C-alpha positions as CSV (number, residue, x, y, z in Angstrom):
1,M,19.2,-3.2,13.0
2,V,16.5,-5.9,12.5
3,S,14.4,-3.2,10.7
4,A,17.3,-2.1,8.5
5,A,17.8,-5.8,7.4
6,K,14.1,-6.4,6.5
7,L,14.1,-3.1,4.5
8,K,17.3,-4.2,2.7
9,G,15.8,-7.8,1.9
10,D,12.5,-6.0,0.8
11,E,14.8,-3.5,-1.5
12,G,16.5,-6.5,-2.8
13,R,13.2,-8.2,-3.8
14,R,12.0,-4.9,-5.2
15,M,15.0,-4.9,-7.6
16,T,14.5,-8.3,-8.7
17,A,10.9,-7.6,-9.4
18,I,11.5,-4.4,-11.4
19,S,13.8,-6.3,-13.8
20,F,11.4,-9.3,-14.1
21,N,8.3,-6.8,-14.9
22,N,10.0,-4.8,-17.7
23,W,8.4,-6.8,-20.6
24,A,5.2,-6.0,-18.7
25,D,5.7,-2.5,-18.6
26,A,6.7,-2.6,-22.5
27,L,3.7,-4.3,-23.1
28,N,1.1,-2.6,-20.9
29,G,2.6,0.7,-20.1
30,P,4.3,2.4,-17.2
31,P,2.7,3.1,-14.1
32,Q,1.1,6.4,-13.6
33,A,0.9,8.8,-10.5
34,V,-2.4,8.9,-8.7
35,E,-1.8,12.7,-7.8
36,D,-3.8,15.0,-10.0
37,A,-5.0,11.9,-12.0
38,T,-8.4,12.1,-13.7
39,F,-8.9,8.7,-14.6
40,E,-10.5,9.4,-17.8
41,E,-8.5,6.7,-19.7
42,L,-10.3,4.1,-17.9
43,P,-12.8,2.1,-19.7
44,Q,-16.5,1.7,-18.5
45,R,-16.4,-1.1,-16.1
46,S,-12.9,-1.3,-13.8
47,L,-11.9,-3.5,-10.9
48,I,-9.8,-1.4,-8.6
49,V,-7.2,-3.8,-6.8
50,T,-5.6,-2.2,-3.8
51,L,-2.4,-3.6,-2.3
52,Q,-2.4,-2.5,1.4
53,S,-1.0,-4.0,4.5
54,D,-2.4,-6.7,7.0
55,K,-0.6,-4.6,9.9
56,G,-0.5,-1.0,11.0
57,L,2.1,1.0,12.7
58,C,3.4,1.7,9.2
59,G,2.3,5.7,8.8
60,G,0.0,6.5,6.0
61,I,0.5,3.5,3.9
62,N,-2.9,2.2,4.1
63,S,-4.9,5.5,4.5
64,F,-3.2,7.0,1.2
65,I,-4.2,4.2,-0.8
66,T,-7.8,4.5,0.6
67,K,-8.0,7.8,-0.3
68,S,-6.8,7.1,-3.7
69,V,-9.5,4.7,-4.2
70,K,-12.2,7.3,-3.1
71,N,-11.0,9.7,-5.4
72,C,-10.8,7.2,-8.2
73,V,-14.3,5.9,-7.6
74,T,-15.6,9.4,-7.3
75,S,-14.1,10.3,-10.7
76,L,-15.4,7.5,-12.3
77,Q,-18.9,7.9,-11.1
78,K,-18.9,11.6,-12.2
79,Q,-18.0,10.1,-15.7
80,G,-21.0,7.8,-15.6
81,K,-18.5,4.7,-15.1
82,E,-18.7,1.8,-12.8
83,A,-16.1,0.5,-10.6
84,D,-15.7,-2.5,-8.3
85,I,-12.9,-3.1,-5.5
86,A,-11.0,-6.1,-4.8
87,V,-8.6,-5.6,-1.4
88,I,-5.6,-7.2,-0.6
89,G,-4.6,-6.6,3.1
90,D,-6.5,-6.5,6.3
91,K,-6.0,-2.8,7.2
92,G,-7.4,-2.0,3.6
93,R,-10.3,-3.9,4.1
94,G,-11.2,-2.3,7.3
95,Q,-10.8,1.2,5.8
96,L,-12.7,0.6,2.5
97,R,-15.5,-1.6,4.2
98,R,-16.7,1.8,6.0
99,V,-16.7,3.8,2.8
100,Y,-17.6,1.5,-0.3
101,P,-19.2,-2.1,1.4
102,E,-21.3,-2.6,-1.5
103,L,-18.3,-2.2,-4.1
104,I,-15.9,-4.6,-2.6
105,Q,-16.2,-8.0,-4.5
106,V,-13.2,-9.7,-3.0
107,S,-10.6,-9.4,-0.1
108,M,-7.6,-11.4,0.8
109,T,-5.9,-11.2,4.0
110,E,-3.2,-12.7,5.9
111,V,-0.9,-13.1,2.8
112,M,2.6,-14.7,3.7
113,S,5.6,-12.4,4.0
114,P,7.9,-11.8,2.3
115,G,6.0,-12.2,-1.0
116,N,7.3,-14.1,-4.1
117,F,6.1,-14.7,-7.5
118,T,4.2,-18.1,-6.3
119,L,2.1,-16.0,-3.9
120,A,1.6,-13.3,-6.3
121,S,0.3,-15.9,-8.9
122,A,-2.1,-17.3,-6.3
123,L,-3.4,-13.7,-5.5
124,A,-3.9,-13.6,-9.6
125,S,-5.9,-16.8,-9.6
126,E,-8.1,-15.7,-7.0
127,L,-8.9,-12.3,-8.6
128,I,-9.4,-14.4,-11.8
129,A,-11.8,-16.7,-10.0
130,A,-13.6,-13.7,-8.6
131,G,-14.3,-12.5,-12.1
132,A,-11.4,-10.1,-13.1
133,G,-11.9,-11.0,-16.6
134,D,-15.2,-9.5,-16.7
135,Y,-14.2,-6.3,-16.5
136,D,-12.7,-3.9,-19.0
137,A,-9.7,-3.3,-17.0
138,V,-8.0,-4.1,-13.8
139,V,-6.3,-1.1,-11.9
140,L,-3.9,-1.8,-9.4
141,M,-3.1,0.6,-6.9
142,Y,-0.2,0.7,-4.8
143,N,2.7,2.5,-3.1
144,E,5.9,3.1,-4.8
145,F,9.0,3.2,-2.9
146,K,11.3,6.0,-3.2
147,N,13.5,6.0,-0.1
148,A,13.2,4.8,3.6
149,A,11.0,8.1,4.2
150,T,9.3,8.6,1.1
151,Y,6.7,6.6,-1.1
152,T,4.0,7.8,-3.7
153,Q,0.6,6.3,-4.8
154,M,0.7,4.8,-8.5
155,Y,-1.6,2.9,-10.5
156,K,-1.4,0.6,-13.5
157,V,-4.4,-0.4,-15.8
158,I,-4.4,-3.7,-17.3
159,K,-6.7,-4.1,-20.2
160,P,-7.7,-7.5,-21.9
161,F,-6.1,-8.6,-25.3
162,S,-9.4,-8.1,-27.5
163,G,-10.1,-6.5,-30.8
164,E,-10.4,-7.2,-34.4
165,G,-8.9,-6.1,-37.4
166,E,-6.4,-3.4,-37.0
167,D,-7.1,-3.4,-33.2
168,E,-6.3,-7.0,-32.9
169,P,-3.6,-7.6,-30.5
170,L,0.0,-8.6,-31.1
171,L,-0.5,-8.9,-35.0
172,A,3.3,-9.0,-35.6
173,Y,3.7,-12.6,-33.9
174,E,2.6,-15.9,-34.8
175,F,1.3,-18.5,-32.4
176,E,2.0,-22.1,-32.6
177,P,0.8,-24.9,-31.9
178,D,-2.1,-23.4,-29.7
179,T,-4.7,-21.0,-31.0
180,K,-3.9,-17.4,-30.5
181,S,-7.0,-16.9,-28.3
182,E,-5.7,-19.7,-26.0
183,V,-2.3,-18.1,-25.9
184,L,-3.7,-14.4,-25.1
185,T,-5.7,-15.8,-22.5
186,D,-2.8,-17.5,-20.7
187,L,-0.6,-14.3,-21.2
188,Q,-3.4,-12.1,-19.9
189,E,-3.2,-14.1,-16.7
190,Y,0.7,-14.1,-16.7
191,L,0.6,-10.3,-17.5
192,L,-1.6,-9.8,-14.2
193,T,0.5,-12.1,-12.1
194,S,3.7,-10.1,-13.3
195,Q,2.2,-6.7,-12.4
196,I,0.9,-7.8,-9.1
197,Y,4.4,-9.1,-8.2
198,H,6.1,-6.1,-9.0
199,S,3.4,-3.6,-7.4
200,W,3.2,-5.9,-4.3
201,M,7.4,-6.1,-3.9
202,D,7.4,-2.2,-4.3
203,G,4.4,-1.8,-1.9
204,A,6.3,-4.0,0.4
205,A,9.7,-1.9,0.7
206,A,7.3,1.2,1.0
207,E,5.6,-0.3,4.0
208,Q,8.9,-1.2,5.6
209,G,10.3,2.1,5.1
210,S,7.4,3.9,6.5
211,R,7.4,1.1,9.4
212,M,11.0,2.3,10.4
213,T,10.1,6.0,10.0
214,A,7.3,5.6,12.1
215,M,8.7,3.6,15.0
216,E,11.7,6.0,14.9
217,N,9.2,9.3,15.6
218,A,7.3,7.1,18.0
219,S,10.7,6.6,20.0
220,K,11.6,10.0,19.6
221,N,8.5,11.4,20.8
222,A,8.2,9.0,23.7
223,G,11.9,10.0,24.5
224,E,10.8,13.8,24.6
225,L,7.6,12.8,26.7
226,I,9.7,11.0,29.2
227,G,12.2,13.8,29.4
228,S,9.3,16.4,29.9
229,L,7.4,14.3,32.8
230,T,10.8,13.5,34.5
231,L,11.3,17.3,34.6
232,Q,8.0,18.1,35.8
233,Y,8.5,15.3,38.6
234,N,11.8,16.8,39.7
235,R,10.2,20.2,39.9
236,A,7.2,19.1,42.0
237,R,9.6,17.2,44.2
238,Q,12.1,19.8,44.5
239,A,9.1,22.1,45.5
240,R,7.8,19.7,48.1
241,I,11.1,19.5,49.7
242,T,11.6,23.2,49.7
243,T,8.1,23.5,51.4
244,E,9.1,21.0,54.1
245,L,12.2,22.6,54.9
246,I,10.9,26.0,55.1
247,E,8.0,24.4,57.5
248,I,10.9,23.0,59.8
249,I,12.7,26.0,59.9
250,S,9.6,28.3,60.7
251,G,8.5,25.8,63.5
252,A,12.2,25.7,65.1
253,S,12.2,29.6,64.9
254,A,8.9,29.7,66.5
255,L,10.1,27.4,69.4
256,E,13.3,29.5,69.8
257,D,11.1,32.7,70.2
C-alpha cells in the first residue's frame, strides 16, 4: 500500500514535469533511446550527466545507466571524441568509479526525495559551477518510466546557444532590455534545469516502479524458499519419527522372542 502510494505520487510529479518541459523539447529536440545509439551526433567534448539512485534494492535501475554510459564513452573514444562524467546518485558513483575514476568531474549524492524544480535548479547550478558550460554539449542519461515493471534508458543532448550569421540561435526573436548574449546565458541555465527536472522525475517514477517489482519478486522468492525448507524439514522429521517407531517395535519384538 505504501509503495503504491509512493508510485502514484511519483507518477503525478512525472506528468507535471512532462507538461512543464514541453517547451524545452520543442527547443532542444526530443529524448532518444540509448539502445542501438551510435552517439555520432555528439560534438567533440561532452559532459555525460547520469541520473541514478542513492539507494539500492531497485532492480537494474543503476546498472543499466552505468552500462549505457560505458557504451557511450566507448563509442565517443572510437570516434576520437572526449567525454567526462557527472554523477547524480551514490549507487551510480560507486559503479562508475570502478570503471572511469579519471573521467568523473563531480558527483552529487544524498539528494532529497521527492524531487522538485528547486532541487533541480540546485543540481543545475552545481553542474555549471563544475564547468558544464565549457563543454560542447551536456548529455543527460536517465530511465524513462513506462509502467511499474518496465522502463527504458534515454538520453538528451543539450547544446549551448552559439553561432553567427545564419547559425545564430533564435533569430526570429528580439531581446529587450538586456543584450541577447545575457538572455541566452540565462536561458541556457534554465533549459538545463528544466531538462534535469523532467529527467529526474521520470527516473524517480521508474525507480519506484522497479523497487516495487524487485520487492514483490523478493517476497515471492522468499515464500517459495520457506515452503521448500518447510517441506524438507517435515520430511526429515517424519523420517526420524518413522525410524524411532521401527526401532521401538523391533525392540519389543525382540523381548517377546
